[in-house]
C-alpha positions, -999 to 999 in steps of 0.1 A, spaced: 588 306 -491 617 281 -513 624 248 -497 651 229 -498 652 193 -497 685 172 -479 676 137 -460 703 137 -439 704 171 -427 715 167 -388 734 189 -360 737 228 -364 754 228 -397 745 209 -430 761 212 -464 746 207 -495 752 183 -520 765 193 -554 727 192 -573 711 210 -544 741 237 -541 739 245 -579 703 252 -578 710 276 -545 736 295 -553 737 298 -595 698 290 -601 682 307 -571 712 334 -567 716 328 -532 743 343 -508 758 340 -476 736 357 -447 706 345 -469 679 330 -449 665 297 -465 644 267 -450 649 228 -459 629 196 -455 638 167 -444 609 144 -457 599 134 -425 578 165 -415 608 183 -399 611 222 -417 646 235 -407 655 274 -409 690 282 -422 714 308 -430 738 300 -454 776 304 -442 796 293 -475 775 299 -512 798 273 -530 777 263 -560 794 228 -550 794 224 -516 769 255 -503 772 247 -463 744 267 -441 740 266 -401 705 256 -386 688 285 -369 657 268 -361 635 236 -365 593 229 -369 583 195 -364 549 186 -380 553 208 -402 522 209 -427 510 178 -411 480 162 -429 446 151 -400 446 117 -428 468 93 -443 461 85 -479 476 50 -497 473 54 -532 479 20 -550 479 25 -587 489 9 -618 511 24 -642 504 41 -665 518 30 -703 530 64 -707 551 70 -679 546 108 -682 509 105 -672 518 84 -640 545 109 -632 519 137 -638 497 118 -611 522 114 -587 528 152 -587 497 164 -582 489 138 -558 521 148 -539 507 185 -537 475 176 -525 486 148 -502 493 118 -495 508 93 -476 527 66 -503 526 59 -534 521 19 -542 527 8 -585 506 -18 -589 512 -47 -617 480 -61 -624 470 -91 -648 460 -66 -677 491 -40 -667 506 -22 -697 537 -13 -676 551 -37 -652 582 -19 -643 592 21 -632 623 39 -623 618 41 -587 648 67 -586 628 89 -613 594 86 -600 612 97 -566 630 128 -581 589 135 -593 577 135 -560 604 156 -543 601 182 -570 562 183 -564 569 180 -529 589 214 -521 570 236 -547 536 228 -528 558 236 -493 555 199 -481 575 193 -453 566 153 -454 576 131 -484 552 106 -497 569 70 -495 573 52 -531 572 20 -522 582 -11 -547 565 -19 -576 535 -48 -559 519 -79 -576 481 -70 -571 473 -105 -555 503 -97 -533 491 -62 -519 457 -67 -511 463 -97 -489 484 -74 -467 472 -64 -433 463 -28 -432 450 -26 -398 419 -1 -391 426 20 -426 392 20 -449 399 1 -482 384 9 -514 389 -4 -550 379 18 -582 372 0 -618 350 9 -643 326 -27 -647 294 -19 -640 277 -49 -626 285 -37 -596 264 -10 -567 293 14 -561 296 39 -529 308 75 -539 343 79 -522 331 111 -509 305 96 -490 322 67 -476 359 84 -463 357 92 -427 372 121 -419 409 118 -397 412 85 -411 436 62 -432 423 49 -466 441 29 -489 424 35 -525 434 10 -558 430 23 -591 439 -1 -621 455 4 -652 442 15 -689 423 -24 -694 410 -19 -658 408 -47 -628 402 -82 -639 371 -97 -628 391 -117 -608 415 -93 -590 378 -74 -583 366 -102 -565 400 -109 -548 400 -74 -534 366 -78 -523 368 -109 -504 397 -92 -487 376 -63 -477 381 -37 -504 348 -16 -511 339 -13 -544 336 28 -547 329 57 -577 347 88 -583 315 104 -599 296 101 -631 326 101 -654 349 72 -665 381 87 -656 423 79 -669 443 60 -643 463 86 -639 429 110 -633 416 87 -608 444 89 -584 440 121 -587 407 129 -579 411 105 -552 439 125 -538 414 155 -538 382 138 -525 403 126 -495 415 163 -490 382 179 -494 368 159 -470 392 166 -441 394 200 -444 
């Protein structure tokens, strides 16, 4: 199944923008009468028939709609500091989207080597990964948030976790701490790790120190590992 993305799809027909039209007609060589599938990023999967295979304004007729397609039994929020090499961060977003995540929050930390990201570019990475992995739900990408502002939010009944490299604290393996079917917030720091002050602040606000295993992981690998553990626990 080949997915197309149209966040504004509604009614009985839809016309793609030029980018998606070109991909559908010129790249994938779809033509009038072909059946395709469209996601809106909110869990709806539309079965459509191409009625006008124009490479700049391809139009489809909606033949069916499935709500809640591929909904996950848990909610994972990954708050990860952007890496100095943005390609690594994009890789993390791609893989965690494929595995399953509710939202991503770029964290600005004391030791961050990158404090700004291009939201539009990162959004495109997420959309591409969702389409490739047949996800009808698109993870939300939040604006960059200062660490001290993020950890004091009201997270309701979510389980709160922080992973870091400092070894003076006894930590629980994430795979043993997660409650299946729950909501989780996982903090992952920058290449230089969280500062002692940030760790203390997070713990005062209910974040539990966790371990992702015996290996010391890069920031982006830790994010993917957390996503993978949450997915396996909820299988």
